[in-house]
C-alpha positions in Angstrom: 70.9 -6.4 108.3 70.1 -9.3 106.1 67.8 -11.8 107.5 64.3 -13.0 107.7 61.6 -10.4 107.5 59.3 -10.3 110.4 56.3 -9.7 108.0 54.7 -7.1 110.2 56.7 -4.3 108.7 56.1 -3.2 105.2 58.6 -1.6 102.9 58.1 1.2 100.4 56.4 0.3 97.1 58.7 -0.4 94.2 58.5 0.8 90.6 56.0 -0.9 88.1 57.5 -3.7 86.1 57.6 -4.2 82.3 54.6 -5.6 80.4 54.8 -9.4 80.1 54.1 -11.5 76.9 50.5 -11.8 75.8 48.6 -14.8 77.2 46.8 -17.6 75.3 43.4 -17.0 73.5 40.4 -17.8 75.6 37.5 -20.0 74.8 34.6 -18.8 72.4 31.8 -17.1 74.1 28.1 -17.9 73.9 26.4 -17.1 70.4 24.6 -13.7 70.4 21.2 -12.8 69.1 20.5 -12.9 65.3 21.2 -9.5 63.6 19.1 -7.6 61.0 19.1 -8.7 57.3 21.8 -7.1 55.2 21.7 -5.4 51.8 21.4 -7.4 48.6 24.7 -8.4 47.0 25.8 -8.0 43.4 24.3 -10.3 40.7 26.5 -13.2 39.8 27.4 -14.5 36.3 24.6 -16.2 34.2 24.5 -19.9 34.5 24.6 -22.6 31.8 21.3 -23.2 29.8 19.4 -26.1 31.1 17.9 -29.0 29.1 14.6 -28.5 27.3 11.5 -29.6 29.1 8.7 -31.8 27.8 6.4 -30.0 25.3 3.2 -29.0 26.9 -0.4 -29.6 25.7 -1.5 -27.5 22.7 -3.6 -24.5 23.8 -7.0 -23.5 22.4 -7.2 -22.0 18.9 -7.0 -18.2 18.9 -9.3 -15.7 17.2 -8.8 -14.9 13.5 -6.2 -12.2 12.7 -6.7 -9.0 10.8 -6.7 -9.5 7.0 -3.4 -8.7 5.3 -2.7 -6.2 2.5 -4.0 -6.9 -1.0 -1.4 -8.8 -3.1 0.2 -7.9 -6.3 -1.8 -8.7 -9.5 -1.0 -12.1 -10.9 -1.0 -13.4 -14.4 -4.2 -13.4 -16.4 -6.4 -16.4 -16.1 -7.5 -15.9 -19.7 -6.1 -18.6 -22.1 -5.1 -16.9 -25.3 -6.3 -18.7 -28.4 -6.0 -18.3 -32.1 -8.8 -19.5 -34.4 -10.4 -18.6 -37.7 -12.9 -20.1 -40.1 -13.0 -18.8 -43.7 -14.5 -19.8 -47.1 -14.7 -18.9 -50.8 -17.2 -16.3 -52.0 -16.5 -17.1 -55.7 -15.8 -20.3 -57.5 -13.1 -18.8 -59.7 -9.6 -19.6 -58.6 -6.3 -19.1 -60.5 -4.3 -22.3 -60.9 -0.9 -22.5 -59.1 -1.7 -19.3 -57.0 -2.6 -19.1 -53.3 -6.3 -19.3 -52.7 -7.6 -16.2 -51.0 -10.5 -17.0 -48.7 -12.6 -13.8 -48.4 -15.7 -15.1 -46.8 -15.1 -14.8 -43.0 -17.1 -17.1 -40.6 -14.9 -16.4 -37.6 -11.8 -14.3 -37.2 -12.2 -12.6 -33.8 -8.4 -12.3 -33.1 -7.7 -11.1 -36.7 -4.9 -13.5 -37.1 -6.1 -14.4 -40.6 -5.3 -11.5 -43.0 -8.1 -11.3 -45.7 -6.1 -9.1 -48.0 -3.1 -11.5 -48.3 -4.8 -14.8 -47.5 -2.2 -15.6 -44.9 -2.5 -16.7 -41.3 -0.1 -15.0 -38.8 1.0 -17.2 -35.9 1.0 -14.5 -33.1 0.7 -17.0 -30.2 3.4 -19.7 -29.9 2.0 -23.2 -29.6 0.7 -26.2 -31.5 -1.9 -25.5 -34.3 -4.4 -27.8 -36.0 -5.7 -27.0 -39.5 -8.4 -28.7 -41.4 -10.0 -27.9 -44.7 -12.9 -29.4 -46.7 -13.1 -29.2 -50.5 -15.9 -30.2 -52.7 -15.1 -30.2 -56.5 -17.4 -31.0 -59.4 -16.0 -32.0 -62.8 -12.5 -30.7 -62.0 -9.2 -31.9 -60.6 -7.9 -30.3 -57.5 -4.6 -30.3 -55.6 -4.3 -28.4 -52.3 -1.1 -27.8 -50.2 -0.8 -26.1 -46.9 2.2 -23.8 -46.4 
């Protein structure tokens, strides 16, 4: 019969029910102890170059270095010259003909040719010629070619 249960008598256990919906998240717990150090990570990309710093004080002078190789030979320091000094050995000259000076005072470079009486300009440059003539009882006319 239906009616109020006296409470002193128990019935047979029923079947288990279905699972209910999950409950709300609980509060965070107390922080734990610090763990061990982990492995090093991958290297990141290189950063931008920074501004140059102030130039430092110059350091002490170093020891002399090892001497270098010998250089290539340069131009000669000798200044090339052309000079001659000649005179007449005889007083006989032929009019209107070149005078051949056969007495050699100086002709180290051999630029004056004794056989022809001509000077050869072997070194380019500016030349200075002078001649001295002494004539007794004759007219003389001299030209330099």
